[in-house]
LOTOR-175743 format. One record per residue: residue in three letters; x, y, z of N, C-alpha, C, CB in turn. Coordinates in pm, whole numbers, padded with zeros to 5 digits, always signed. Glycine has a CB too. Example, Ala and Ser with C-alpha at 12.3 -4.5 7.8 and 13.67 -1.06 7.14 Angstrom:
REM residues 2
Ala+01319-00569+00780+01230-00450+00780+01320-00330+00780+01131-00447+00905 Ser+01285-00225+00708+01367-00106+00714+01290+00003+00787+01408-00060+00572 
//
This chain:
REM residues 261
Met-03283+02885+05517-03142+02846+05528-03054+02970+05544-03098+02765+05404 Lys-03080+03072+05461-03002+03195+05468-03018+03262+05604-03043+03291+05356 Ala-03140+03261+05654-03167+03323+05785-03087+03254+05895-03318+03317+05818 Gln-03069+03124+05884-02991+03050+05984-02844+03092+05982-03003+02899+05959 Ile-02790+03116+05863-02650+03159+05853-02636+03301+05905-02600+03150+05706 Phe-02736+03386+05878-02733+03522+05933-02729+03516+06085-02856+03603+05885 Gln-02811+03431+06143-02814+03416+06288-02682+03363+06341-02929+03324+06330 Gln-02625+03267+06269-02496+03210+06309-02387+03318+06309-02456+03093+06215 Ala-02389+03403+06206-02290+03511+06197-02308+03611+06310-02300+03582+06061 Ala-02434+03647+06338-02462+03741+06447-02419+03682+06581-02613+03777+06450 Asp-02445+03554+06600-02406+03487+06725-02254+03485+06741-02461+03343+06729 Leu-02184+03463+06630-02038+03458+06633-01981+03592+06683-01981+03425+06493 Leu-02035+03702+06630-01989+03835+06671-02029+03865+06815-02047+03942+06578 Trp-02149+03825+06851-02198+03849+06987-02111+03776+07090-02344+03803+07001 Gln-02080+03650+07061-01999+03571+07154-01856+03624+07163-01998+03424+07112 Ala-01803+03675+07052-01669+03733+07054-01664+03851+07150-01627+03776+06913 Glu-01768+03933+07148-01772+04047+07240-01793+04001+07383-01881+04145+07199 Glu-01885+03906+07402-01912+03855+07536-01788+03792+07599-02026+03754+07532 Asn-01713+03719+07518-01596+03646+07568-01467+03729+07561-01578+03518+07491 Asn-01479+03850+07504-01363+03937+07489-01251+03866+07412-01312+03982+07627 Ala-01292+03792+07309-01197+03716+07228-01242+03722+07082-01186+03567+07277 Pro-01155+03760+06990-01197+03778+06850-01232+03647+06782-01088+03846+06773 Cys-01313+03660+06677-01359+03544+06601-01308+03553+06457-01515+03534+06603 Lys-01337+03451+06379-01298+03453+06238-01390+03549+06161-01303+03310+06176 Pro-01350+03593+06043-01437+03681+05963-01571+03615+05933-01368+03719+05833 Val-01679+03690+05947-01811+03630+05924-01830+03594+05778-01921+03726+05970 Arg-01757+03657+05688-01772+03626+05545-01737+03480+05516-01684+03718+05461 Glu-01655+03421+05603-01613+03282+05580-01726+03182+05606-01495+03249+05669 Leu-01836+03229+05664-01950+03141+05687-02033+03120+05561-02038+03197+05797 Phe-02007+03201+05459-02091+03201+05340-02018+03135+05222-02133+03343+05304 Asp-02091+03045+05153-02034+02978+05037-02007+03078+04925-02127+02867+04988 His-02100+03172+04911-02084+03275+04809-02057+03408+04881-02211+03285+04717 Ser-02025+03508+04805-01990+03636+04866-02108+03692+04946-01947+03737+04758 Leu-02076+03754+05057-02175+03815+05145-02202+03956+05094-02126+03817+05294 Ser-02327+03988+05064-02361+04119+05011-02368+04222+05123-02494+04114+04935 Ile-02357+04348+05085-02370+04457+05182-02508+04456+05246-02343+04592+05115 Glu-02609+04430+05166-02746+04426+05219-02760+04315+05324-02848+04405+05105 Asp-02702+04199+05295-02708+04089+05390-02629+04121+05517-02654+03961+05326 Ala-02517+04192+05502-02436+04230+05619-02518+04319+05713-02307+04303+05575 Tyr-02597+04409+05657-02682+04493+05742-02791+04410+05811-02747+04606+05658 Lys-02835+04302+05747-02933+04213+05812-02870+04144+05933-02986+04107+05711 Ile-02743+04109+05922-02672+04050+06037-02659+04153+06148-02532+03997+05994 Gln-02620+04275+06110-02611+04383+06208-02745+04401+06280-02568+04516+06141 Glu-02855+04395+06205-02987+04418+06262-03024+04312+06365-03090+04421+06152 Ile-02978+04189+06347-03007+04083+06445-02951+04122+06581-02947+03948+06399 Asn-02827+04169+06584-02768+04208+06712-02821+04342+06761-02617+04214+06700 Thr-02868+04427+06670-02936+04550+06712-03061+04515+06792-02973+04638+06589 Lys-03142+04426+06739-03264+04385+06809-03230+04318+06942-03346+04288+06721 Arg-03122+04243+06945-03081+04176+07068-03043+04279+07175-02962+04080+07042 Arg-02968+04381+07134-02929+04486+07230-03050+04563+07280-02830+04583+07165 Leu-03140+04597+07190-03259+04671+07230-03346+04589+07325-03340+04712+07105 Ser-03354+04459+07301-03435+04373+07388-03376+04363+07528-03446+04233+07327 Met-03247+04394+07540-03180+04390+07670-03182+04526+07740-03035+04343+07653 Gly-03250+04623+07680-03265+04753+07744-03171+04861+07693-03245+04739+07888 Asn-03086+04825+07596-02999+04928+07538-03082+05025+07454-02888+04864+07452 Arg-03028+05143+07432-03100+05249+07362-03010+05312+07257-03150+05356+07461 Ile-03061+05323+07134-02987+05388+07027-02997+05539+07045-03039+05344+06888 Ile-02880+05606+07049-02881+05752+07064-02819+05821+06943-02805+05792+07190 Gly-02776+05744+06846-02718+05804+06727-02658+05700+06635-02612+05905+06766 Arg-02580+05746+06539-02518+05657+06441-02374+05701+06417-02597+05657+06307 Lys-02292+05607+06374-02155+05637+06336-02137+05604+06189-02054+05557+06423 Ile-02062+05689+06122-02032+05666+05981-01889+05616+05970-02053+05796+05896 Gly-01869+05509+05897-01737+05453+05878-01696+05454+05732-01731+05312+05933 Leu-01570+05422+05707-01516+05413+05571-01535+05543+05494-01583+05298+05496 Thr-01503+05655+05559-01516+05785+05494-01385+05832+05432-01565+05888+05593 Ser-01280+05754+05447-01149+05789+05393-01128+05718+05259-01037+05751+05492 Asp-01077+05792+05160-01046+05732+05030-00946+05618+05044-00991+05838+04934 Val-00848+05638+05133-00744+05537+05152-00804+05407+05203-00635+05587+05250 Val-00892+05417+05304-00953+05297+05362-01047+05232+05262-01029+05332+05491 Gln-01123+05312+05187-01213+05256+05086-01135+05176+04982-01295+05367+05018 Lys-01022+05232+04937-00940+05160+04839-00881+05033+04899-00827+05251+04787 Gln-00846+05040+05027-00789+04924+05095-00889+04809+05099-00745+04961+05238 Leu-01017+04841+05120-01120+04738+05129-01190+04712+04995-01223+04778+05232 Gly-01152+04788+04893-01210+04767+04760-01354+04809+04750-01198+04623+04723 Val-01390+04920+04815-01529+04968+04812-01531+05115+04771-01598+04948+04952 Asp-01651+05162+04737-01665+05301+04696-01775+05372+04774-01693+05309+04546 Gln-01801+05324+04894-01907+05384+04975-01875+05370+05123-02042+05320+04943 Pro-01931+05459+05205-01916+05445+05350-02008+05336+05404-01946+05579+05420 Asp-02007+05319+05536-02103+05233+05603-02146+05301+05731-02044+05091+05631 Phe-02238+05237+05804-02282+05297+05930-02312+05189+06034-02406+05385+05908 Gly-02309+05232+06159-02347+05146+06271-02423+05228+06373-02223+05079+06335 Asn-02475+05161+06473-02553+05227+06578-02463+05271+06693-02663+05134+06630 Ile-02500+05382+06755-02438+05426+06880-02540+05404+06991-02391+05577+06873 Tyr-02502+05329+07093-02591+05301+07206-02551+05388+07325-02586+05151+07243 Ala-02647+05411+07412-02624+05498+07527-02506+05450+07611-02749+05506+07614 Asn-02489+05319+07622-02381+05267+07707-02243+05271+07639-02412+05125+07749 Met-02237+05328+07518-02109+05343+07449-02044+05479+07474-02129+05322+07300 Val-02119+05571+07536-02071+05708+07548-01983+05726+07672-02190+05805+07554 Val-01866+05783+07650-01772+05816+07757-01752+05967+07755-01635+05740+07741 Met-01751+06029+07872-01729+06173+07879-01586+06202+07923-01829+06239+07976 Glu-01534+06315+07880-01400+06355+07922-01395+06364+08074-01360+06492+07858 Gly-01289+06310+08133-01279+06301+08279-01298+06159+08327-01382+06391+08345 Glu-01366+06077+08245-01378+05934+08276-01258+05861+08215-01513+05875+08222 Thr-01242+05734+08251-01134+05654+08196-01191+05531+08127-01034+05612+08307 Ile-01109+05470+08041-01149+05350+07968-01056+05236+08008-01146+05373+07814 Glu-01113+05123+08047-01033+05008+08087-01001+04921+07964-01106+04925+08195 Leu-00873+04900+07940-00832+04820+07825-00881+04676+07834-00682+04821+07812 Lys-00896+04626+07955-00937+04486+07971-01078+04462+07919-00928+04445+08117 Gly-01156+04568+07901-01292+04552+07848-01299+04557+07697-01380+04658+07905 Leu-01183+04572+07632-01177+04581+07486-01094+04468+07429-01120+04716+07442 Ile-01105+04445+07299-01036+04333+07236-00907+04379+07166-01128+04263+07136 Gln-00921+04462+07065-00806+04513+06988-00838+04656+06944-00774+04420+06863 Pro-00845+04747+07042-00896+04882+07016-00801+04972+06940-00930+04947+07145 Lys-00861+05065+06868-00790+05173+06802-00870+05300+06825-00771+05144+06650 Val-00804+05415+06815-00874+05542+06832-00860+05626+06706-00821+05619+06955 Glu-00962+05705+06679-00960+05800+06568-01038+05924+06608-01018+05736+06438 Val-01001+06037+06551-01061+06165+06588-01164+06207+06484-00953+06274+06603 Glu-01277+06257+06532-01387+06294+06444-01455+06421+06493-01489+06179+06434 Leu-01541+06474+06410-01634+06579+06450-01773+06515+06456-01631+06701+06352 Ala-01839+06532+06569-01974+06478+06586-02075+06592+06572-01989+06407+06724 Val-02188+06563+06513-02296+06662+06506-02417+06607+06580-02332+06696+06359 Val-02488+06695+06648-02611+06659+06718-02726+06731+06648-02603+06697+06871 Leu-02832+06659+06620-02941+06713+06540-03049+06778+06626-03002+06604+06456 Lys-03109+06883+06571-03226+06945+06633-03352+06920+06552-03204+07096+06650 Lys-03335+06864+06432-03448+06832+06346-03428+06693+06285-03465+06938+06234 Asp-03538+06626+06252-03531+06500+06179-03479+06525+06038-03670+06432+06175 Leu-03422+06420+05979-03382+06424+05837-03451+06307+05767-03224+06415+05821 Pro-03579+06323+05733-03661+06211+05687-03658+06184+05537-03799+06234+05727 His-03593+06271+05459-03607+06261+05314-03493+06183+05249-03616+06399+05254 Pro-03524+06093+05157-03419+06018+05086-03338+06105+04991-03481+05904+05009 Asp-03385+06227+04967-03309+06320+04883-03265+06443+04964-03394+06365+04761 Ser-03238+06421+05093-03194+06531+05178-03076+06605+05114-03154+06479+05318 Thr-03081+06737+05119-02977+06819+05060-02881+06868+05169-03038+06938+04983 Leu-02773+06930+05124-02680+06989+05219-02749+07099+05300-02557+07045+05145 Leu-02841+07171+05238-02917+07273+05309-03002+07211+05420-03007+07351+05212 Asp-03064+07095+05391-03142+07024+05493-03053+06985+05611-03209+06898+05433 Val-02934+06936+05579-02840+06892+05683-02798+07009+05771-02715+06826+05620 Ile-02760+07120+05707-02717+07238+05783-02829+07287+05875-02673+07351+05688 Ala-02952+07290+05823-03065+07337+05902-03099+07243+06017-03187+07353+05814 Ala-03060+07115+06004-03096+07015+06104-02995+07006+06218-03110+06880+06039 Ile-02875+07063+06201-02770+07048+06303-02788+07149+06416-02632+07064+06239 Asp-02788+07098+06538-02798+07183+06656-02660+07235+06696-02862+07104+06774 Tyr-02563+07142+06711-02428+07184+06747-02328+07075+06710-02420+07216+06898 Val-02200+07110+06721-02090+07022+06684-02005+06994+06809-02002+07085+06571 Leu-01957+06870+06822-01869+06832+06933-01742+06768+06879-01942+06735+07030 Ile-01630+06797+06945-01508+06721+06918-01529+06579+06974-01380+06790+06983 Ala-01483+06478+06901-01506+06340+06945-01385+06252+06917-01630+06282+06876 Ile-01365+06156+07003-01270+06047+06980-01352+05919+06975-01157+06041+07091 Glu-01340+05846+06865-01408+05717+06858-01310+05606+06890-01471+05695+06719 Val-01353+05513+06975-01277+05392+07001-01340+05282+06918-01275+05355+07156 Val-01269+05238+06815-01318+05129+06732-01254+05000+06780-01287+05155+06580 Asp-01324+04890+06760-01274+04763+06813-01340+04649+06737-01302+04749+06966 Ser-01265+04586+06650-01322+04478+06570-01333+04350+06652-01236+04453+06445 Arg-01448+04284+06639-01465+04153+06700-01399+04045+06615-01614+04122+06719 Ile-01343+04084+06502-01285+03988+06408-01132+03986+06423-01325+04024+06262 Asn-01076+03868+06428-00935+03850+06461-00842+03929+06367-00900+03703+06455 Asn-00749+04002+06431-00645+04076+06358-00701+04178+06260-00557+03979+06284 Trp-00822+04224+06284-00884+04323+06194-00885+04273+06049-00807+04457+06203 Asp-00903+04144+06032-00907+04085+05897-01048+04106+05840-00870+03932+05900 Ile-01074+04229+05797-01212+04264+05760-01222+04312+05615-01265+04371+05852 Arg-01340+04287+05559-01385+04353+05439-01509+04432+05478-01416+04250+05322 Ile-01565+04508+05387-01677+04594+05424-01793+04514+05482-01724+04674+05303 Glu-01816+04392+05430-01927+04312+05480-01905+04272+05626-01945+04187+05393 Asp-01780+04243+05661-01749+04205+05799-01772+04320+05894-01604+04157+05810 Thr-01723+04438+05857-01736+04551+05950-01880+04598+05962-01647+04666+05905 Ile-01958+04591+05853-02100+04627+05864-02171+04532+05959-02168+04624+05724 Ala-02149+04403+05941-02212+04304+06029-02174+04328+06174-02173+04162+05988 Asp-02054+04378+06195-01998+04402+06329-02029+04545+06378-01846+04378+06328 Asn-02145+04596+06339-02188+04731+06380-02082+04836+06348-02220+04735+06530 Ala-02024+04823+06228-01922+04917+06180-01801+04922+06274-01982+05057+06164 Ser-01768+04809+06333-01650+04796+06421-01650+04900+06533-01521+04810+06339 Ser-01766+04923+06590-01779+05026+06694-01752+04969+06832-01919+05088+06690 Ala-01715+05058+06924-01695+05018+07063-01744+05129+07156-01547+04986+07091 Leu-01673+05242+07157-01705+05353+07247-01688+05485+07174-01615+05349+07374 Ile-01754+05589+07225-01729+05723+07174-01704+05817+07291-01847+05774+07087 Val-01605+05902+07275-01571+06002+07377-01612+06138+07322-01417+05998+07414 Leu-01695+06210+07396-01749+06337+07348-01693+06453+07428-01901+06337+07356 Gly-01652+06558+07357-01610+06680+07423-01729+06748+07489-01543+06775+07323 Gln-01701+06835+07581-01808+06896+07660-01845+07036+07616-01769+06899+07805 Arg-01775+07090+07515-01810+07222+07465-01881+07209+07331-01685+07310+07452 Pro-02008+07252+07324-02077+07251+07195-02041+07374+07112-02229+07243+07216 Tyr-02017+07352+06983-01988+07461+06890-02105+07477+06794-01855+07436+06813 Gln-02140+07599+06763-02235+07623+06657-02167+07596+06523-02290+07769+06663 Leu-02244+07555+06427-02188+07523+06296-02117+07645+06236-02298+07475+06201 Ser-02167+07763+06267-02105+07886+06215-01972+07917+06282-02200+08003+06232 Glu-01942+07850+06393-01818+07877+06468-01701+07792+06422-01841+07854+06615 Ile-01728+07683+06355-01622+07586+06326-01617+07559+06175-01645+07455+06404 Asp-01496+07559+06122-01475+07533+05979-01467+07383+05957-01346+07605+05928 Met-01579+07323+05924-01586+07177+05910-01494+07126+05799-01730+07133+05881 Leu-01469+07207+05700-01392+07165+05584-01241+07174+05607-01429+07248+05464 Asn-01197+07281+05672-01054+07310+05679-00992+07297+05818-01031+07446+05630 Thr-01074+07269+05921-01017+07258+06054-00914+07146+06060-01129+07233+06157 Lys-00802+07174+06127-00692+07077+06134-00694+07004+06268-00556+07147+06114 Met-00666+06876+06263-00669+06790+06381-00533+06728+06403-00776+06680+06366 Ser-00496+06713+06531-00375+06640+06568-00410+06550+06685-00257+06738+06606 Leu-00368+06423+06678-00392+06327+06786-00259+06293+06851-00461+06198+06732 Leu-00253+06315+06983-00131+06288+07060-00152+06169+07152-00090+06412+07140 Ala-00052+06083+07159-00051+05970+07252+00060+05993+07352-00032+05833+07178 Asp+00024+06022+07477+00122+06059+07580+00213+06171+07529+00207+05936+07620 Gly+00153+06268+07460+00226+06384+07413+00294+06370+07279+00325+06420+07510 Arg+00292+06250+07220+00358+06226+07091+00253+06218+06981+00443+06095+07095 Glu+00271+06294+06874+00172+06293+06766+00170+06159+06694+00200+06406+06667 Val+00052+06100+06682+00038+05970+06615-00057+05978+06496-00012+05866+06712 Ser-00126+06091+06480-00217+06107+06368-00246+06254+06348-00348+06028+06391 Gln-00269+06292+06224-00312+06427+06195-00405+06423+06074-00192+06520+06170 Gly-00484+06528+06060-00577+06530+05949-00649+06663+05940-00677+06418+05961 Val-00746+06667+05851-00821+06789+05827-00965+06750+05793-00757+06874+05712 Gly-01058+06842+05812-01199+06813+05793-01232+06752+05659-01277+06937+05810 Arg-01168+06798+05553-01200+06749+05418-01159+06603+05398-01131+06836+05314 Asn-01080+06546+05489-01045+06404+05477-01165+06313+05498-00937+06368+05578 Cys-01270+06365+05557-01391+06287+05584-01489+06302+05468-01458+06331+05717 Leu-01474+06217+05366-01562+06213+05250-01568+06348+05177-01703+06172+05292 Gly-01462+06428+05192-01459+06559+05130-01510+06669+05221-01540+06557+05005 Asn-01595+06631+05318-01654+06727+05412-01743+06647+05508-01737+06839+05337 Pro-01728+06665+05640-01814+06591+05732-01963+06612+05707-01781+06631+05874 Leu-02000+06725+05648-02141+06750+05617-02188+06663+05500-02164+06898+05585 Ile-02097+06633+05408-02131+06541+05299-02155+06401+05354-02018+06538+05191 Ala-02070+06361+05451-02089+06230+05515-02225+06225+05586-01975+06202+05615 Thr-02260+06334+05653-02390+06338+05723-02504+06330+05624-02402+06466+05806 Arg-02490+06398+05511-02595+06390+05408-02608+06248+05355-02564+06487+05292 Trp-02494+06180+05333-02499+06041+05287-02577+05955+05386-02356+05985+05267 Leu-02550+05972+05515-02619+05893+05616-02769+05924+05616-02560+05920+05754 Ala-02802+06053+05608-02944+06092+05608-03017+06029+05491-02957+06245+05603 Gln-02959+06035+05373-03024+05978+05255-03035+05826+05265-02947+06017+05129 Thr-02926+05763+05308-02923+05617+05317-03024+05564+05416-02783+05569+05356 Met-03031+05624+05534-03120+05574+05637-03265+05604+05606-03084+05632+05772 Ala-03290+05716+05538-03428+05745+05495-03474+05641+05393-03437+05888+05435 Lys-03386+05603+05302-03421+05500+05202-03447+05365+05268-03309+05487+05098 Met-03381+05340+05383-03399+05214+05454-03520+05216+05546-03275+05182+05534 Gly-03587+05332+05555-03707+05343+05638-03679+05369+05784-03787+05218+05627 Thr-03553+05405+05817-03515+05435+05955-03440+05569+05960-03428+05321+06016 Pro-03508+05678+05928-03438+05808+05918-03379+05853+06051-03533+05914+05867 Ile-03270+05929+06041-03209+05984+06162-03296+06098+06215-03064+06032+06135 Lys-03298+06112+06348-03396+06199+06413-03332+06304+06503-03492+06115+06493 Ala-03413+06403+06535-03371+06509+06627-03320+06449+06757-03487+06608+06654 Gly-03211+06505+06808-03153+06457+06933-03045+06353+06914-03259+06402+07020 Glu-03036+06295+06796-02934+06193+06772-02797+06256+06748-02973+06105+06653 Val-02693+06185+06792-02556+06227+06766-02503+06146+06648-02465+06208+06893 Ile-02434+06214+06558-02378+06148+06440-02226+06164+06443-02437+06207+06309 Leu-02155+06053+06450-02010+06055+06432-01984+06055+06282-01939+05933+06502 Thr-01928+06165+06231-01925+06185+06087-01814+06110+06015-01913+06330+06058 Gly-01713+06063+06087-01606+05987+06023-01468+06041+06058-01624+05988+05872 Ala-01369+05956+06046-01233+05991+06089-01171+06099+06001-01144+05867+06088 Leu-01094+06187+06067-01023+06293+05995-00877+06256+05968-01030+06422+06075 Gly-00831+06147+06028-00693+06103+06009-00681+05956+06040-00597+06184+06096 Pro-00562+05900+06024-00541+05756+06048-00573+05716+06192-00397+05719+06015 Met-00612+05589+06209-00636+05533+06341-00504+05505+06411-00720+05404+06330 Ser-00510+05501+06544-00393+05466+06625-00431+05349+06715-00343+05588+06710 Ala-00354+05242+06709-00381+05123+06791-00345+05149+06936-00303+05001+06738 Val-00433+05104+07027-00410+05119+07171-00367+04984+07226-00539+05172+07244 Thr-00242+04973+07265-00189+04844+07311-00150+04845+07458-00071+04805+07228 Glu-00148+04963+07518-00109+04975+07659-00172+05100+07717+00046+04979+07675 Pro-00172+05114+07850-00230+05235+07910-00168+05362+07849-00209+05234+08063 Thr-00254+05447+07798-00210+05564+07723-00309+05678+07743-00195+05531+07572 Ser-00258+05800+07743-00343+05919+07745-00346+05979+07605-00292+06023+07850 Tyr-00465+05988+07546-00482+06043+07412-00545+06181+07419-00567+05949+07325 Thr-00491+06274+07340-00546+06408+07332-00569+06445+07186-00454+06510+07400 Ala-00691+06484+07154-00724+06534+07021-00724+06686+07026-00863+06479+06971 Lys-00647+06749+06937-00640+06895+06932-00695+06944+06799-00495+06944+06954 Phe-00777+07048+06804-00837+07106+06685-00804+07255+06677-00989+07085+06683 Asp-00709+07292+06594-00680+07433+06570-00700+07514+06698-00769+07488+06458 Ser-00785+07615+06690-00814+07701+06805-00943+07659+06875-00825+07847+06761 Tyr-00996+07540+06837-01126+07498+06890-01116+07420+07020-01197+07416+06788 Gly-00997+07401+07071-00985+07329+07197-00935+07188+07176-01118+07327+07268 Glu-00943+07109+07283-00892+06972+07277-00977+06880+07364-00745+06967+07323 Leu-00954+06751+07345-01029+06647+07415-00931+06537+07455-01146+06589+07327 Thr-00931+06500+07583-00837+06400+07634-00912+06283+07696-00741+06463+07737 Ile-00861+06162+07671-00917+06043+07734-00801+05950+07772-01018+05970+07637 Asp-00811+05888+07889-00705+05800+07939-00752+05654+07934-00664+05838+08083 Phe-00667+05569+07879-00687+05424+07882-00603+05370+07997-00647+05357+07744 Ile-00664+05285+08079-00593+05229+08194-00595+05077+08191-00653+05280+08324 
//
């Protein structure tokens, strides 16, 4: 019986994306509260569906890394979702708003791994040794759930409310960039709409990466060499409601621009 409801919830999210029309919160399908573990089972149903259609997982995204957002949803932990190859946008390309439902953008630092992180007790030293390089990133999040009426269980089931990721083209060595103190500013058509600093992401984007490494190793699906990890937002999200050019600026580390049309 429970498996049928999980399938129903996964189908609801899948159809919302297919039809480009939001659905009700999946938690409303359950008589009792939906657990985090069960939410990941719903996510896994659509993961298998995507993989069966030829999609390929190239990394993971970490969500709910902000204290403010965690308090808003009444949780004390982050979550994660999959990044698929067809989600990646490079600077110079454009994003069509008609292909999204209710998108928002947030700025992050992405890390790309050169080594696996297989241990459930991975340390910060393990994480540092495993990172190949760092990229400036803009994540486009997009809830399949109407009006972003989500709790942590809803967003986990919905692949952590993921849509697209925009990656900068200059790789930085970890020794070149101050992950803790680097300052970020997000501009929309030249007007600042968000700002933040590295420590806003769970105290340090490397701490967020360690959390993901430990969590996924415990689940039997450790993160591997070559994968890209979106470590979490450094500042508030900005809703995209019309064609807009967004630019993420990082101190002296450069900038990343993406246009919505």
